LUMSELO-826618 format. One record per residue (C-alpha): residue in three letters; chain; z, y, x. Coordinates in nm, 4 decimals, padded with zeros to 6 digits. Example, Ala and Ser with C-alpha at 12.3 -4.5 7.8 and 13.67 -1.06 7.14 Angstrom:
BEGIN
@code = ala unit = A w = 00.7800 v = -00.4500 u = 01.2300
@code = ser unit = A w = 00.7140 v = -00.1060 u = 01.3670
REM end
This chain:
BEGIN
@code = unk unit = A w = 06.6969 v = -00.8598 u = -01.4711
@code = unk unit = A w = 06.7698 v = -00.4531 u = -01.5983
@code = unk unit = A w = 06.7255 v = -00.1463 u = -01.3969
@code = unk unit = A w = 07.0209 v = -00.0827 u = -01.1102
@code = unk unit = A w = 07.1240 v = 00.1662 u = -00.9379
@code = unk unit = A w = 07.1399 v = 00.2988 u = -00.5969
@code = unk unit = A w = 07.4641 v = 00.4139 u = -00.5135
@code = unk unit = A w = 07.4633 v = 00.7267 u = -00.8152
@code = unk unit = A w = 07.1052 v = 00.7203 u = -00.9097
@code = unk unit = A w = 06.9140 v = 00.5126 u = -01.2007
@code = unk unit = A w = 06.5745 v = 00.5088 u = -01.2676
@code = unk unit = A w = 06.4081 v = 00.6855 u = -01.4907
@code = unk unit = A w = 06.2213 v = 00.5703 u = -01.8016
@code = unk unit = A w = 05.9699 v = 00.7321 u = -02.0746
@code = unk unit = A w = 05.9139 v = 00.6491 u = -02.3810
@code = unk unit = A w = 05.7726 v = 00.2502 u = -02.4535
@code = unk unit = A w = 05.8306 v = 00.1219 u = -02.0943
@code = unk unit = A w = 05.8045 v = -00.2486 u = -02.0828
@code = unk unit = A w = 05.9595 v = -00.4308 u = -01.7872
@code = unk unit = A w = 05.9346 v = -00.7544 u = -01.7554
@code = unk unit = A w = 06.3007 v = -00.9394 u = -01.7163
@code = unk unit = A w = 06.2478 v = -01.0984 u = -01.3774
@code = unk unit = A w = 06.1300 v = -00.7802 u = -01.2248
@code = unk unit = A w = 06.3353 v = -00.6027 u = -01.0629
@code = unk unit = A w = 06.3636 v = -00.1328 u = -01.0926
@code = unk unit = A w = 06.6055 v = 00.0071 u = -00.8778
@code = unk unit = A w = 06.7619 v = 00.3389 u = -00.7897
@code = unk unit = A w = 06.5351 v = 00.6608 u = -00.7380
@code = unk unit = A w = 06.2641 v = 00.4975 u = -00.9954
@code = unk unit = A w = 06.1040 v = 00.6747 u = -01.2736
@code = unk unit = A w = 05.8565 v = 00.5205 u = -01.4632
@code = unk unit = A w = 05.6362 v = 00.7156 u = -01.7139
@code = unk unit = A w = 05.5464 v = 00.6267 u = -02.1286
@code = unk unit = A w = 05.3990 v = 00.3320 u = -02.1912
@code = unk unit = A w = 05.3624 v = 00.1926 u = -01.8139
@code = unk unit = A w = 05.4305 v = -00.1590 u = -01.7596
@code = unk unit = A w = 05.6078 v = -00.4107 u = -01.4598
@code = unk unit = A w = 05.5135 v = -00.7113 u = -01.4188
@code = unk unit = A w = 05.6768 v = -01.0260 u = -01.3616
@code = unk unit = A w = 05.8850 v = -01.0902 u = -01.0611
@code = unk unit = A w = 05.7228 v = -00.7325 u = -00.8873
@code = unk unit = A w = 06.0183 v = -00.5182 u = -00.6856
@code = unk unit = A w = 06.0317 v = -00.1151 u = -00.6814
@code = unk unit = A w = 06.3265 v = -00.0624 u = -00.4523
@code = unk unit = A w = 06.3815 v = 00.2814 u = -00.4410
@code = unk unit = A w = 06.6709 v = 00.3715 u = -00.1902
@code = unk unit = A w = 06.5853 v = 00.5426 u = 00.0194
@code = unk unit = A w = 06.3109 v = 00.7939 u = -00.1346
@code = unk unit = A w = 06.1708 v = 00.8020 u = -00.4882
@code = unk unit = A w = 05.9426 v = 00.6551 u = -00.6977
@code = unk unit = A w = 05.6801 v = 00.7256 u = -00.9374
@code = unk unit = A w = 05.5079 v = 00.5269 u = -01.1517
@code = unk unit = A w = 05.2646 v = 00.7395 u = -01.3634
@code = unk unit = A w = 05.1991 v = 00.7393 u = -01.7330
@code = unk unit = A w = 05.0406 v = 00.4122 u = -01.9185
@code = unk unit = A w = 05.0002 v = 00.2393 u = -01.5284
@code = unk unit = A w = 05.0378 v = -00.1381 u = -01.4769
@code = unk unit = A w = 05.2103 v = -00.2856 u = -01.1657
@code = unk unit = A w = 05.1555 v = -00.5944 u = -01.1746
@code = unk unit = A w = 05.2761 v = -00.9093 u = -01.1002
@code = unk unit = A w = 05.4557 v = -00.9951 u = -00.7357
@code = unk unit = A w = 05.3686 v = -00.6303 u = -00.5844
@code = unk unit = A w = 05.6515 v = -00.4630 u = -00.3656
@code = unk unit = A w = 05.6512 v = -00.1042 u = -00.3612
@code = unk unit = A w = 05.9032 v = 00.0676 u = -00.1227
@code = unk unit = A w = 05.9277 v = 00.4141 u = 00.0188
@code = unk unit = A w = 05.9640 v = 00.5040 u = 00.4285
@code = unk unit = A w = 06.2915 v = 00.7221 u = 00.4129
@code = unk unit = A w = 06.3001 v = 01.1571 u = 00.5356
@code = unk unit = A w = 06.3866 v = 01.1874 u = 00.8544
@code = unk unit = A w = 06.4610 v = 01.5477 u = 01.0561
@code = unk unit = A w = 06.1316 v = 01.5095 u = 01.1912
@code = unk unit = A w = 05.9923 v = 01.4253 u = 00.8422
@code = unk unit = A w = 06.1802 v = 01.5975 u = 00.6120
@code = unk unit = A w = 05.9788 v = 01.4606 u = 00.3018
@code = unk unit = A w = 06.0100 v = 01.0637 u = 00.3784
@code = unk unit = A w = 05.6888 v = 00.8596 u = 00.2361
@code = unk unit = A w = 05.8144 v = 00.8891 u = -00.1571
@code = unk unit = A w = 05.5593 v = 00.5892 u = -00.3708
@code = unk unit = A w = 05.3271 v = 00.8042 u = -00.6441
@code = unk unit = A w = 05.1315 v = 00.6475 u = -00.8693
@code = unk unit = A w = 04.8982 v = 00.8767 u = -01.0632
@code = unk unit = A w = 04.8508 v = 00.8240 u = -01.5024
@code = unk unit = A w = 04.6568 v = 00.4978 u = -01.5705
@code = unk unit = A w = 04.6424 v = 00.3229 u = -01.2829
@code = unk unit = A w = 04.6262 v = -00.0567 u = -01.2558
@code = unk unit = A w = 04.8471 v = -00.2321 u = -01.0066
@code = unk unit = A w = 04.6635 v = -00.5735 u = -00.9314
@code = unk unit = A w = 04.8870 v = -00.9177 u = -00.8719
@code = unk unit = A w = 05.0806 v = -00.8737 u = -00.5130
@code = unk unit = A w = 04.9830 v = -00.5887 u = -00.3904
@code = unk unit = A w = 05.1986 v = -00.4091 u = -00.1416
@code = unk unit = A w = 05.2431 v = -00.0328 u = -00.1686
@code = unk unit = A w = 05.4938 v = 00.1425 u = 00.0686
@code = unk unit = A w = 05.5191 v = 00.5136 u = 00.0558
@code = unk unit = A w = 05.1316 v = 00.6149 u = -00.0670
@code = unk unit = A w = 05.0225 v = 00.8123 u = -00.3021
@code = unk unit = A w = 04.7727 v = 00.7089 u = -00.6020
@code = unk unit = A w = 04.5626 v = 00.9401 u = -00.7604
@code = unk unit = A w = 04.5532 v = 00.8875 u = -01.1396
@code = unk unit = A w = 04.2497 v = 00.6096 u = -01.3081
@code = unk unit = A w = 04.2442 v = 00.3725 u = -01.0238
@code = unk unit = A w = 04.2553 v = -00.0219 u = -00.9806
@code = unk unit = A w = 04.4269 v = -00.1137 u = -00.7004
@code = unk unit = A w = 04.2367 v = -00.4877 u = -00.6297
@code = unk unit = A w = 04.4657 v = -00.8384 u = -00.5775
@code = unk unit = A w = 04.6529 v = -00.8148 u = -00.2525
@code = unk unit = A w = 04.6085 v = -00.5274 u = -00.1562
@code = unk unit = A w = 04.7894 v = -00.3318 u = 00.0684
@code = unk unit = A w = 04.8651 v = 00.0680 u = 00.1388
@code = unk unit = A w = 05.0224 v = 00.1497 u = 00.3694
@code = unk unit = A w = 05.2717 v = 00.5233 u = 00.4386
@code = unk unit = A w = 05.0777 v = 00.8560 u = 00.3355
@code = unk unit = A w = 04.7540 v = 00.6607 u = 00.2175
@code = unk unit = A w = 04.5977 v = 00.9324 u = -00.0396
@code = unk unit = A w = 04.3669 v = 00.7481 u = -00.2906
@code = unk unit = A w = 04.2314 v = 01.0334 u = -00.5025
@code = unk unit = A w = 04.1260 v = 00.9298 u = -00.8695
@code = unk unit = A w = 03.9341 v = 00.7757 u = -00.9910
@code = unk unit = A w = 03.8820 v = 00.5091 u = -00.6978
@code = unk unit = A w = 03.8994 v = 00.1392 u = -00.6724
@code = unk unit = A w = 03.9952 v = -00.0687 u = -00.4075
@code = unk unit = A w = 03.9142 v = -00.4456 u = -00.3593
@code = unk unit = A w = 04.1251 v = -00.7393 u = -00.3697
@code = unk unit = A w = 04.2229 v = -00.7998 u = -00.0541
@code = unk unit = A w = 04.2040 v = -00.4952 u = 00.1377
@code = unk unit = A w = 04.4104 v = -00.2473 u = 00.4154
@code = unk unit = A w = 04.4052 v = 00.0837 u = 00.3400
@code = unk unit = A w = 04.5776 v = 00.2828 u = 00.6979
@code = unk unit = A w = 04.8998 v = 00.4273 u = 00.7792
@code = unk unit = A w = 04.7542 v = 00.8181 u = 00.6975
@code = unk unit = A w = 04.4148 v = 00.7499 u = 00.5373
@code = unk unit = A w = 04.2744 v = 00.9673 u = 00.2968
@code = unk unit = A w = 03.9765 v = 00.8359 u = 00.0465
@code = unk unit = A w = 03.7469 v = 01.0014 u = -00.1559
@code = unk unit = A w = 03.7597 v = 01.0260 u = -00.4927
@code = unk unit = A w = 03.5073 v = 00.8086 u = -00.7409
@code = unk unit = A w = 03.4179 v = 00.5001 u = -00.4434
@code = unk unit = A w = 03.5044 v = 00.1401 u = -00.4167
@code = unk unit = A w = 03.6564 v = 00.0848 u = -00.1018
@code = unk unit = A w = 03.6984 v = -00.2980 u = 00.0460
@code = unk unit = A w = 03.7904 v = -00.4891 u = 00.3253
@code = unk unit = A w = 04.0715 v = -00.4656 u = 00.6578
@code = unk unit = A w = 04.0836 v = -00.1495 u = 00.7378
@code = unk unit = A w = 03.9571 v = 00.0054 u = 00.3934
@code = unk unit = A w = 03.5520 v = 00.0941 u = 00.4430
@code = unk unit = A w = 03.3814 v = 00.3002 u = 00.1811
@code = unk unit = A w = 03.1020 v = 00.0278 u = 00.0536
@code = unk unit = A w = 02.9441 v = 00.2869 u = -00.2263
@code = unk unit = A w = 03.0387 v = 00.4524 u = -00.5268
@code = unk unit = A w = 03.1452 v = 00.3867 u = -00.8121
@code = unk unit = A w = 02.8679 v = 00.3462 u = -01.0858
@code = unk unit = A w = 02.9650 v = 00.5455 u = -01.4071
@code = unk unit = A w = 03.0479 v = 00.1649 u = -01.5900
@code = unk unit = A w = 03.3089 v = 00.1319 u = -01.3398
@code = unk unit = A w = 03.4627 v = 00.4675 u = -01.3812
@code = unk unit = A w = 03.4930 v = 00.3709 u = -01.7213
@code = unk unit = A w = 03.6974 v = 00.0396 u = -01.6555
@code = unk unit = A w = 03.9290 v = 00.2177 u = -01.4454
@code = unk unit = A w = 04.0866 v = 00.3577 u = -01.8079
@code = unk unit = A w = 03.9917 v = 00.0784 u = -02.0135
@code = unk unit = A w = 04.1824 v = -00.1374 u = -01.7822
@code = unk unit = A w = 04.5070 v = 00.0753 u = -01.7711
@code = unk unit = A w = 04.4959 v = 00.0983 u = -02.1724
@code = unk unit = A w = 04.4267 v = -00.2950 u = -02.2369
@code = unk unit = A w = 04.8156 v = -00.3189 u = -02.0024
@code = unk unit = A w = 04.9144 v = -00.0659 u = -02.2462
@code = unk unit = A w = 04.7873 v = -00.2559 u = -02.6187
@code = unk unit = A w = 04.9297 v = -00.6319 u = -02.4045
@code = unk unit = A w = 05.2672 v = -00.4237 u = -02.3198
@code = unk unit = A w = 05.3073 v = -00.3387 u = -02.6900
@code = unk unit = A w = 05.2547 v = -00.6630 u = -02.8270
@code = unk unit = A w = 05.5804 v = -00.7907 u = -02.5884
@code = unk unit = A w = 05.7811 v = -00.4603 u = -02.6697
@code = unk unit = A w = 05.7019 v = -00.6525 u = -03.0609
@code = unk unit = A w = 05.7618 v = -01.0141 u = -02.9046
@code = unk unit = A w = 05.3844 v = -01.1322 u = -02.9666
@code = unk unit = A w = 05.3513 v = -01.2341 u = -02.6482
@code = unk unit = A w = 05.3385 v = -01.6738 u = -02.7863
REM end
């Protein structure tokens, strides 16, 4: 499905962005250069904004949404994803902030106003509660997510590698080399 407006707001795509034909990108969504949105993913920026950073990938069946602005909370809860982030399959991101070079594991849920700083790994199936602020350089797992241990240097390097792998993959799709 092509990017779709909400009212008078249209998605903005950076250079060399890949959108799988089955994804839905709606409204106030900004996708950074070299980012990718995969099969059956929904990014619905109708009542607030969504920003996906440079070189980030949002994988199959992920749902990204936001919370609207109110008198008590004038900014609402936008969804902000930094640069070189890998968002695994079937993740729910709702009105949260994710820093650069993070990995959000398969089936995880990150809720309103949670803040995940740079270089964090969220283990598969984890739940980050509303408003929780995590620490950089740490592996978090569980429901609710708890710090497990510091990431190793190899794991930190893998965060960037994972995003760069998806840049190569989306480039193959853009060139028609998916077969």
